PAZALUM-686316 format. One record per residue (C-alpha): x, y negated, z negated. Coordinates in steps of 0.25 Angstrom, whole numbers, padded with zeros to 4 digits, always signed. Last residue first. Example, Ala and Ser with C-alpha at 12.3 -4.5 7.8 and 13.67 -1.06 7.14 Angstrom:
BEGIN
+0055+0004-0029;+0049+0018-0031;
END
This chain:
BEGIN
-0124+0065+0104;-0113+0075+0105;-0103+0067+0096;-0113+0067+0085;-0115+0083+0085;-0100+0085+0084;-0099+0075+0073;-0108+0083+0063;-0097+0094+0062;-0084+0090+0070;-0080+0103+0077;-0068+0111+0079;-0073+0121+0068;-0060+0122+0059;-0056+0107+0063;-0069+0101+0060;-0071+0109+0047;-0057+0105+0043;-0060+0090+0045;-0074+0091+0038;-0067+0097+0026;-0056+0087+0026;-0067+0077+0026;-0073+0082+0013;-0060+0083+0006;-0055+0069+0009;-0069+0063+0008;-0070+0068-0007;-0056+0064-0011;-0049+0075-0019;-0037+0066-0023;-0038+0051-0023;-0028+0042-0014;-0013+0042-0012;-0010+0056-0005;+0004+0055+0001;+0005+0056+0016;+0018+0049+0017;+0016+0036+0026;+0001+0038+0027;-0002+0038+0012;-0013+0048+0009;-0028+0046+0007;-0040+0052-0002;-0033+0064-0006;-0039+0078-0003;-0029+0084-0014;-0029+0098-0010;-0023+0109-0020;-0026+0100-0032;-0018+0094-0043;-0024+0080-0042;-0014+0068-0040;-0011+0064-0026;-0016+0077-0020;-0009+0085-0008;-0018+0094+0001;-0026+0083+0009;-0014+0080+0018;-0011+0095+0021;-0025+0098+0025;-0025+0085+0033;-0013+0089+0041;-0019+0103+0044;-0032+0096+0048;-0023+0087+0057;-0017+0099+0064;-0031+0105+0066;-0036+0092+0072;-0025+0091+0082;-0028+0105+0087;-0043+0102+0088;-0042+0089+0096;-0056+0090+0101;-0059+0075+0099;-0070+0079+0088;-0060+0089+0082;-0050+0077+0081;-0061+0068+0075;-0062+0079+0064;-0048+0077+0061;-0049+0062+0061;-0060+0064+0051;-0051+0072+0042;-0040+0062+0043;-0050+0051+0038;-0054+0060+0026;-0039+0063+0023;-0035+0048+0023;-0022+0044+0027;-0019+0030+0023;-0018+0020+0035;-0022+0007+0029;-0034+0013+0022;-0026+0019+0011;-0011+0019+0014;-0003+0019+0027;-0001+0004+0027;-0004-0002+0013;-0019-0002+0009;-0021-0004-0006;-0011-0014-0011;-0005-0020+0001;-0019-0019+0008;-0024-0030-0001;-0016-0040+0006;-0024-0037+0020;-0017-0033+0033;-0025-0035+0045;-0015-0045+0051;-0004-0035+0050;+0009-0039+0042;+0005-0030+0030;+0003-0018+0039;-0011-0012+0042;-0008+0003+0046;-0010+0007+0061;-0018+0014+0057;-0030+0019+0048;-0034+0032+0042;-0020+0038+0044;-0019+0049+0054;-0014+0063+0050;+0000+0069+0053;+0007+0065+0041;+0018+0055+0038;+0012+0041+0044;+0019+0028+0044;+0033+0034+0046;+0035+0029+0060;+0034+0042+0067;+0022+0046+0058;+0015+0033+0063;+0018+0036+0078;+0013+0050+0076;+0000+0044+0070;-0001+0035+0082;-0001+0046+0092;-0011+0055+0084;-0020+0043+0083;-0019+0040+0098;-0022+0054+0102;-0034+0054+0092;-0040+0041+0098;-0038+0047+0112;-0045+0060+0109;-0057+0052+0103;-0057+0043+0115;-0058+0055+0124;-0069+0061+0116;-0077+0049+0115;-0076+0040+0103;-0089+0037+0096;-0091+0052+0095;-0093+0054+0081;-0080+0061+0078;-0072+0052+0086;-0078+0039+0080;-0076+0045+0066;-0062+0048+0069;-0060+0033+0074;-0066+0028+0061;-0059+0037+0052;-0045+0034+0058;-0046+0019+0060;-0035+0014+0069;-0031-0001+0069;-0038-0008+0080;-0044-0019+0071;-0055-0028+0076;-0059-0043+0078;-0065-0049+0091;-0080-0045+0086;-0078-0034+0075;-0070-0022+0077;-0065-0011+0067;-0054+0000+0067;-0054+0000+0082;-0057+0013+0089;-0046+0022+0095;-0041+0023+0109;-0032+0011+0110;-0030+0003+0123;-0043-0006+0121;-0049-0003+0107;-0063+0002+0106;-0070-0002+0093;-0082-0011+0098;-0084-0026+0100;-0097-0031+0106;-0097-0041+0118;-0110-0049+0118;-0102-0062+0119;-0087-0060+0121;-0079-0059+0107;-0068-0069+0107;-0053-0067+0107;-0054-0054+0115;-0051-0041+0109;-0065-0035+0106;-0065-0021+0102;-0070-0012+0113;-0083-0005+0114;-0083+0010+0109;-0090+0006+0095;-0101-0001+0103;-0104+0011+0111;-0104+0020+0099;-0113+0010+0091;-0123+0010+0103;-0123+0025+0104;-0125+0026+0089;-0137+0017+0090;-0143+0025+0101;-0140+0038+0093;-0146+0035+0080;-0148+0050+0078;-0145+0050+0063;-0131+0057+0065;-0128+0048+0077;-0130+0035+0069;-0122+0041+0058;-0110+0043+0067;-0111+0029+0073;-0112+0023+0059;-0100+0031+0055;-0092+0027+0067;-0096+0012+0064;-0090+0013+0050;-0077+0018+0055;-0075+0009+0066;-0078-0004+0059;-0086-0015+0064;-0083-0028+0056;-0070-0029+0048;-0064-0017+0043;-0054-0020+0032;-0046-0010+0024;-0046-0007+0009;-0060-0002+0008;-0057+0008+0019;-0070+0017+0017;-0078+0005+0023;-0081-0009+0017;-0066-0014+0017;-0070-0025+0027;-0085-0027+0030;-0093-0019+0040;-0099-0020+0053;-0109-0010+0060;-0111-0006+0075;-0126-0004+0077;-0127-0016+0086;-0134-0026+0077;-0123-0036+0078;-0119-0036+0063;-0122-0021+0062;-0123-0018+0047;-0138-0019+0048;-0139-0006+0056;-0131+0001+0045;-0141-0003+0034;-0153+0002+0042;-0146+0015+0044;-0143+0016+0029;-0158+0013+0026;-0163+0024+0035;-0153+0034+0029;-0157+0030+0015;-0172+0033+0019;-0169+0046+0026;-0160+0052+0015;-0161+0065+0022;-0171+0065+0033;-0164+0074+0043;-0161+0085+0033;-0154+0096+0041;-0144+0097+0030;-0131+0095+0039;-0138+0085+0048;-0144+0077+0037;-0131+0077+0029;-0123+0072+0041;-0133+0060+0043;-0132+0057+0028;-0117+0057+0029;-0117+0048+0041;-0128+0039+0035;-0121+0037+0022;-0108+0035+0029;-0115+0024+0037;-0119+0018+0024;-0106+0020+0017;-0097+0014+0028;-0098-0001+0026;-0097-0002+0011;-0103-0014+0004;-0110-0008-0008;-0107-0002-0022;-0121-0007-0029;-0129+0006-0026;-0118+0014-0033;-0120+0030-0032;-0115+0032-0018;-0103+0022-0020;-0101+0014-0008;-0116+0011-0007;-0125+0014+0005;-0132+0002+0012;-0147+0004+0016;-0153-0010+0013;-0159-0006+0000;-0145-0001-0004;-0142+0014-0005;-0140+0019-0018;-0150+0031-0017;-0145+0034-0003;-0131+0035-0007;-0135+0044-0019;-0143+0053-0009;-0130+0054+0000;-0122+0058-0011;-0132+0068-0016;-0132+0074-0002;-0117+0075-0001;-0117+0082-0015;-0127+0092-0010;-0118+0095+0002;-0106+0096-0007;-0114+0107-0015;-0119+0114-0003;-0105+0115+0003;-0106+0116+0018;-0092+0110+0019;-0096+0104+0033;-0106+0095+0025;-0096+0090+0014;-0085+0087+0024;-0093+0078+0033;-0101+0072+0021;-0087+0067+0016;-0091+0054+0023;-0102+0052+0013;-0094+0054+0000;-0082+0045+0004;-0091+0034+0009;-0100+0034-0003;-0090+0034-0014;-0095+0043-0025;-0086+0038-0036;-0076+0047-0044;-0065+0043-0035;-0051+0047-0041;-0054+0061-0046;-0060+0070-0035;-0063+0059-0025;-0075+0052-0020;-0084+0058-0031;-0098+0065-0028;-0110+0060-0035;-0114+0064-0049;-0119+0051-0053;-0105+0045-0052;-0096+0055-0060;-0093+0064-0048;-0099+0076-0042;-0095+0081-0028;-0080+0078-0030;-0077+0092-0035;-0085+0098-0024;-0079+0089-0014;-0065+0093-0018;-0069+0108-0019;-0074+0107-0005;-0060+0100+0000;-0053+0112-0007;-0060+0122+0001;-0057+0114+0013;-0042+0113+0009;-0041+0128+0007;-0047+0131+0021;-0037+0121+0027;-0026+0128+0019;-0031+0141+0024;-0032+0137+0039;-0018+0131+0038;-0012+0144+0032;-0020+0152+0043;-0014+0145+0055;-0022+0136+0063;-0025+0138+0078;-0032+0152+0077;-0042+0146+0067;-0045+0136+0077;-0049+0146+0088;-0058+0153+0078;-0065+0140+0075;-0067+0137+0089;-0073+0150+0092;-0082+0149+0080;
END
């Protein structure tokens, strides 16, 4: 309560009122989206995405649970049960919660474990979906090519379906680590954390029995992906934010990552590559002349757009939560104000808060779908983190 009282004194009443209005609007978005046309399951966006996209709905568990809204909690339980019902015989969770044939995603199964673990703790139901959780855990063990906990994935198989992640991805492994902690698999979690903090391999050949990690020499943040002697040192906002939140990154490393991000964003704004004071989901942007550019990017993934540097409210919300974890409270308050301004305009809908899917980095224009479920849910989570100066669920994980 003392921290909350101090925080109120540092933010003006007009801003506090706008944040509160945005929180109430976010709950209305989630309630509106809680029942769609697909077997009564939630929809991923108010109008554009009627489907129950698994990853969108499950990462939204953070905001749903801190909302303490009984209807939204029941909807989350329904989604988790649908995922379990449509789970493959080997334990894989489908990309659409209602479609057992829509498979191939690398993040849906760890996100199922993540959301189920959160739900168990919130509801004090330690055996919720026990059989499905056990199968999902087994599936994730088989995703490690070298049987070392760390999991690999195919390109375009996580939430960035227009961006290549080859081998071990930071984002997916950060979710795996968090899930292991939630389920008390602390020995395996420590092994994964140690592996992730190993350096990437930069030599021409991989030394025998030397395993790659995500740490980059002379750079504070974690690599986008790494596999044998191959890697990408572009910055992944969601992956690094989750690494900070979950404690994969030490406090000193977390603070160094944040300082680097803020410096790089200032530089991008000076160059005109970024117009608002929030980080893109991915940078430096892949340019047509770069070796990792792919022809398809010219249609769907131009620099500063979509997965190639677009500004995603849900990703910015996770960054704000990471700021709280790193004890950068004032910076987190500033970013929450900027995020509140970002989620206000809509692309098409006549609503007070648009909660759009993503925005173009060079002008901040909303480009995606309005009333996006995960944009609204993660805004709720970020606001709660700032208002309480805590990171619900993750605080406990970082103490382990």
